[in-house]
Structures are given as structure tokens and as C-alpha cells.
N, C-alpha and C positions, 0 to 999 in steps of 0.2 A: 445455490440456496442462500448462502451468506451474502453474496453480492446483490441478489434480489431484495433481501430484507434491508440491506444497508442503503440502497439507492432508490427504491421505488416510491418512497414517501414524498420525494421532492416534487413529483408531478401532482400529487394529491393534496398538497398543503392548503390550497384555497378551499377545497371541499371539506377537508378535515376541520379547518377553522370554522366553517359555517355549521357543520354537524355537531361539533363538540363545544362551540362557543369559546374558542381559543382567543386569548388576548394577543396583541401584536408581539409582546415580549415572549409570551408562552410559545408562540408558533416557532420562534427561533430555536427553542430548546428541543424540538422534535428530532432533529438530526444531531444537534450538539450533545444531548444527553447520551445518545447512542455511542458517539465517538469517545466521549469522556469515560463512559463505562467500559468500553473496549480496552483502551490503553491503561486504565487504572487497575483492572482485574487480571490482566494477562499474566504478569509475573507471579502473583500469589496462586493463580490457578495452575501454573506450571508445577509448583511445589506439591499441590494436591494431587495432580495427575501422576507425578512421580511416586507418590505414596500409595495410591490405590489402584493403579493400573489403567491402561489406555482404554480398554473395552468398557470397563465399569464407568469410568469418568465420561466417556463419550455417550453412552446410553443415558446416563443421568443428565447430561447437557441437552440431549435431544428431547428428553421428557420435559425439562425446564423450558426449552424453546417452544415446545408444544403449548405449555401453559401460557407463555408470554404472547404467543400468536392468538390464542383464544381470548386473552385479555384485550388485545387490540381490536378484535372483532366485536367483543361485548362492551367495549368502552362507552360510558355514558357521559363522561366529562374529560376535561383536559388532563387532570391529575391521574386518572386511571390509564389514559393512553400514554402519558409520559412514563408511568411506572412500567408499562409493557415495553416501551422502547429501552428503558434502562436494563430490564431483564434480557432483552434481545442483544444488547451490546455485550453483556458479560457472558452470555452463553455462546455468542459468536467468537469471543476471545478464547473460550475453552475449546471450541471446535477448530479454530485456526491452529492451535497447538496440536490437537489430535491428528489433523490431516497430515501434517509434515512428519510427525512421529510414525504414523502408520505406514506412510510411503517409504521412509528410510528403513524401517524395520522389516517390511514385507518384501522389498525388492532387492535383487542383487545390484552391484555397482554398475554393471553394463546395461541394466534395464531402468535404473533410477532416473536418469535424465529424461527418458521418454515418458515415464510415469508422471514426473513433475511437470513436463510439458503439457500433458493431457489435463492435469489439475489446473494449470494456469489458463488453458483454453476454456475450461469450464467456467472459471472465474470471469473471463472476458465475455463469455456468452451471457452470464448472469448480468454483468454490467451493461451489456448491449441491450438485453431484453427488458431491463427494469423499467425504464420510462415508457416504452411501448406497451409492456405488459399492464402496467397500472392504467395507462391511458385507455387501452382496450377495455379493461374491466369497468372503468368509470363510464365509458360511452354506452355500454350495454347493460350495466347493473349499477353497483355502488362500490365505492372504494373499499368498504369493509370486506367485500367478497374476495378481494385480492389476497387477504390474509387467510381466508377460509380455504382457498384453493391450495395453499401451501401445506395444509395439514396432511393430505394423503402422501405428499413427498416425504414427510417426516416418518410416516409409517413404513415406507419403502426403505428409508435409511436405517431404521431399527432392524428390519429384516436382513438387509445386506451386511450389517455389522456382525452378524453371526458367522459370516464367512471369513472374518479376519482371524488368521491362525494363531497369532502371537498375542499373549496378554503381557505387553511390555510394562514393566514397573521398575523404578529405581530402588536404591537401598532405602529401607525404612529409617527415616530421620525425623526428629521432632520439628514441627513448623513453628516459627517465631511469629505468633499471632499479633503481638504488639507492633513489631516492625512491619508486618503485612498491612495492618490498618494504617500505620503512618505512611507507608508507601502509597496506598490507595488515595489518601488525602492529598499527598504531594502531586501525584499524577493527575488527579481531578483538577487541582488548581493550575497545574502547568498547562493542561489541555485547554482549559477555559481561557487562560491568559494568552495562549497562542491564537485562539480563535477571535478574541476581542482585543486586538492590539491598540486600544485607546489608552487613556491615562489609567483607567481602572484595570484594564487587562495587564498593563505593564506592572502595576503594583502586585497583582496576583502572581505574575511571572517571577518577579524578584523574590517574593515570599517563598514560592515553591522551590526556587534554586537554593535559597538559604537553608530551607528545611532539608533539601536533598544533601547538601554538604554535611549537615548535622547527622543525618541518617547514615551516610557513608562512614563517618568517624565512629559512630556507635556500632555499625555492622562489623567493622574491622576487629572489634573486641568480642564479638559473639561467636560461639562455636559453630552454629548452623545458621549463617546469615541468609536473609531473603535475597540480597544482591549477590549474584554469582561473579566473584572477582576473577575466576578463571577465564570467563568470557570477556569481561571488561579489559583485562590485561592482554588479551589475544589480538594483536594488531590485525591479522588477516581477517578475523571474525568482525572486528569493528569496521574495517574497510567494506566488507560485504554488506553490512547493515547500512552504512552510509550510502552506498550505491543504491540499495533498495529504496531508501528514503528519497533520494534524488529522483529515481524513476517515477515514483508516485507523486512527488512534488510537481514535476514537469507535466505529467499526464493530466492531473486533476485541473491545473490552472490553464494549461494551453487550450483545452477544450472550451473553457469559459471565456477566455480572452478572444479566441477565434470566433466564437459564437457572437460576442458583442460586435466584433468588427464586421462580420457578414450581415448582421441585422441592422446596425445603426449607421455604419459607414457606407457599405455597399447596397443597403436597402433591399436585401433579398427577403423573399417570403419565408415563413417559418418552415414549410415543408421542404424547400430547397436547402435551407440551412441544415435540417436534420439529415438530408441525403448526403451532404458534404461531410458532416461530422461523423457519419457512420462508416466512412472509408477506413479510418484508422482502426476502429475496433474489429472490423471484418478481417483486415490484414493481420492484426494481432493474433486472431484465432488460428490462422494458418501458420504463421511464423513461430508461434509458441511451440508447436510440435516439432518444427524443424530445429529450433534452438535446443530443445531437449535431446533430440537425436544427435546433434553435433556435439553436445557436451559429453556424450558417451565415447567420442573419438578424440576430441581435442580438449585441452585444458579449459575449463569453464571460465576462467578469468579472461582469457583472450576473447571468447565469444561475448562475454558481458561488456568488456571494454569496447569491442567493435559496435555493440548495440548502443552504447553511450555516445559513440561518435555519430551514429545515425541520428540519435536524439538531438545532439548538439547542432547538426546540420539543419534539422527541422526547426529548432528554436531560432537559428540564424535566419532562416527563411521567414518565419513569423515576425522576427524583429524588423525586417524590411518590408513587411506586408503592405505598407502604404505606398511603396515605390516599385512594386513588381506586378507583372500581369497576373490575372486570376489563375491561369494555368499553373503557374509556379506555386501558388498556394496549395493547389491540389497535390503537387509533388511533395510539398512539406507534409501534408497529411499522410502520404504514402510512406515517407521516410520515418515519420513518427510511429506509424503502425509497425514497420519493420523493426525499429529500435526497441519499442516496448515488447513486441512479440519475441524477439531474440533474447532479450535480457532476462526475463523472469526465471525460467527453468534452470539455465546454467548457474545463475547467481544463487538461487535457492539450493541447488545441489552442492555447490562449492561451500557455501556458508554453513550448511548443516552436516557436511561430512568431514569437516576439519576439527570438530569438537568431539570430546569423549562421549561415549554412550550415556553415561550418567548425567551429563549436562544437556542432553538432547531436548528435553522438555523446556528447560530455561532458554536454550538457543532458539527454539521455535517461537516461544512467546515474545522474545525480544525482537526477532525478525518481523513478526506480525505487527508488533507495536511500532517498529520503525516505519513500516509502510503507512500506517494510519497517521503517524506524526507527520509524514510527508504531505498527506492530504490536508491536515489541520494547519500546518505551517504555511503552505502555499496560499490557502484561503485567507488566513490572517494577514499575511504580507500584502496580498493583492487588495484586500479591503482597506488596509492602512494606506497604500499608495493612492487608491481612488479618493480616500478622504483628504489626503494631502493635496492632490491636484484639484479636486472639485471644491472642497470646503463647503461653506454655507452661502457662497456668493451667487447672485442672480446672473445667469449666463444665457446668451442666445444660442440657437441651434449650431451655428458654425463654431462657436467657442466650445460647446459640448463635444462636437466631433473631434476637434483638435486635441482637447484634453484627454479624451478617451483613447485616441491613438498614442499620445505621449505616455500615458500610464501603462497601456498594454506593451508598448515598446520597452519600457523600463523593466516590466515583469519578465518579458521574454529574454532580455539581456541577462537578468539574474538566472533564469533557467539555463541559458546557454553556458554561463560561467560554471554553474554547478555540474552540468553534464560533462564538460571538459575536465573539471577537477576529479569527478568520479572515474572517468576513463584513465586519467593519469595515475590515480591511486591503485586501480586494478592492475595496470601494467607494472607499477612499482611492486605490488604484491607478487606478481608473476616473476619478475626479475630477481627480487630479493629472496623470496621463499620458494626455492626450486623444488621442494618436496611436495609437489602438487599431485594431482590425480593422474596426469598423463606425463610420465617422464620422457616419453618419446618426443612429445611436442617441445619440451624444454631443450632437449639435446639438439633438435633440429634448428631451433632459433639460435642457440649458442654457436652452432657450427657455421652460421652464415654471418656472424658479427664481423665487422672489419678487423677487430683486434685479433680474433682467431685466424682469420684469413691471412693477415700480414705476418702473424707469428709463424704460420706454415710456409710463408714465402711463396705462395702460389698466386701470382698476380692474375693468372687467367681466370681463377675462381671469382675474383672480384668482378670481372666483366660478365661472367655467367650470372 
């Protein structure tokens, strides 16, 4: 549901522009305002959910989402539609927190990995369906009916929510409203700055960072801060969030860069490009369940690190995309699907189970925000790279092809470095913090290290 709402408007932008008389600048805000709203309200909503309980908060979020979808359907101008997108972003932020809290609270540790794997698969299905779903609705009816179709799903969600057995809520603590408002402003400026990495975007980015430093200093003196310093100071938690951001960073931009290459360099038709790009999401769906099941048996950090290695290999293939046969590009799509599919459930499980229960809502909100930041940051950096390479100069077709390849190569190199760094940090976390979820896995790897083998003076084991 959330992935449908987040991604389906991309296909409908031309129709939305005509129907609601959108300006060119206003059209850019259709998806930007959703992302800004999501990251801005995540942490404040975590505090509210902790106060009032997961079931009550989720029901209220679904009702508000119902209203926002109705607004999209009834919108008569661009302002009304943008308001609906803002509401959809903040309600999606609340639901993203609820999803993880419900899973962690409802399932035992030996079932949690599989449950998170299923949730990740559902997200990939929504991501995969979103463009086709909107395209299908536009072909047979009108883009507004896509929102109307979602309303019955919300009613089903409200019914299913009654089967959640636990009404999880944290300790009743006062909410710092002033700091919450300050945080929302900072995140909105930060998200906008990341998306528009031009001279104005950089100014917003610098201002938001200065404001964040001021907020941190203020929060350290507050009894109940909006910023959870227990999580910020937790190295393992920070590594898990960094890895999550890298995963969404690489996934979001790799699809865009590969699409450009297939269409403009290899001159493939749109339907062939869509068939190629669908390879990764389909593999993600299957591998996500496998990753969840593996995390029940092995330390999730090892599985997540392995997934990052697959992603690094796929980014390396895309880096050399102009010098390799087409068949190898398909291999890169397969590796990307395996990497993303294996990564999500184990990393979610590890990141959310190393925090105290009272910090669970905050941990879930930061994890969700990290993923959205990955999307925003990758789009902003790629836009900046394209503007640097292309500029405003007049170029011929051959120049355009060359510069497009060069800019995509640079972006894929950045993705490759980030994937490798995430894998190294996850392995570092595994080696340094041995009190993980699966102690048997740790002992196994410790037993086969050269230092342990030589210490036992069993040379034959080295050959084994």
C-alpha cells in the first residue's frame, strides 16, 4: 500500500499536470512534498505512537490516509492535490513505524526474520506494481480512479488491525512540542536541499545542518529530548541504518541510470526496457523471503554483508556497462535483485532487535527515514552530476551519448564504493560486537580464524 502510494504518481504526472493545471515547478513538488513530509514527521510521530499505543495510532493513521486519498480523488487544483500528497507522506511515516513495531512485538525471535521477509516482499510487490497499476488505470479510465481503488484496501486494513493482540505503548512521557516543530523544519529543509543540489539547495542544506547542531545542543539539556541519544550513540544501530540507506541509494538510482543507458545508448524500445528492469524486482520478491529465513539461523549481519557484496558486484557491472556484452548486463540485474532481496529482512531484524523496547518506535522511525534519505540523496547527487556534465552547452547526439555514459559511470562508481563500505562496516560490527543474535555463528567463524588454528598448533586444520 505504501509503495503504491509513493511510486504510482510518477507515471501519471503528465495527466495530472493537464487535469489540474499544474505549473512546471509545481509538478516537481508532487513527489518531493511526499518525501519531505515522510522524513520530517517520522521522529515526532514515533513519540506520539509511544504515548498512545500502536493500535490506536495505526487506526488513526489509516483514517487520515483515507482522507488524503479522497482529497487526491476530489482534487480540483494543484494546491489541493499537493495537500493530499503531504498528508500521504506523514501518514506513511506513521505506518512505516507501526509496521516494524507490530512485527517485532507480535512474533517470536525464531519467526521474526520470516515475517520481516514477507513484509519486505510486499513492499517490493508494491514498488513493482506501482507504474503498471497506474498505467493500466490511465489506459482504461482516469488517473484519479487509481486512488479510488485504494480505499477498499484501507477498509480491509482497519479490519485486520483488530487481530493485532498487543497494544504496545511506551512509558507516558511529555512530548517536547517546540523541539518537534524545530526538527520538522530542519528535516524539510534538509530533504529539499538534498533533492535540489544546486546553489540554492546547498544553501538550504547548510542552514539545516547548522540548525541541527543547535538542536542537538539544546536537546542535551532537555529532560525528554525529541532526539534519542541512546540510538545515536549505538554504533551497531548506526551501522544498520547506514547500510539501509546505501541499499535504497543504490537501488533507486541504478534503475534510473540503467534505464537511460538502455533507451538512449542501446536504443531499446520502452517495452523491452521495462521487461529488463523488471528482472531485479521479481528476484527481490523471492530472495526477500529467503533472506528472512536465513536470518533465523545465521547472524543477520553476515547475510546483510553478503547482500551488500552482491550489490557491489552489480554496481561494478553497471560501471563497465559500455564495455561489456548485453548478457552481462542481465547478470548485473540478477545480482542486484539477489542483493536487495537478501539484505532487507536481516538488516531490519538486526537493527530493530538490538535496541531497548522503549526505544523501538524511535528506532523504527529512524530506520524508515534512513531508507527515504537514501532515495533523496541518490536522486540529488545524480541530478547534480548530470548538470555538471551537460551544463547549458549545445551538444550533438554523439556528445550526449558520451556524457550520459560518463555521468552514469561516475554514479555507479559511487554506488559501488558505498556498497563495499556498508559490507565492511557490517562485518566490522559482527567481529567487534560478538553479542549478536546467533552466538553459534560467531563461535564457528572464530574457530576457523588462522590465529585460533595456529594457537592450537593443528596445521592439518589449516588445510581443511
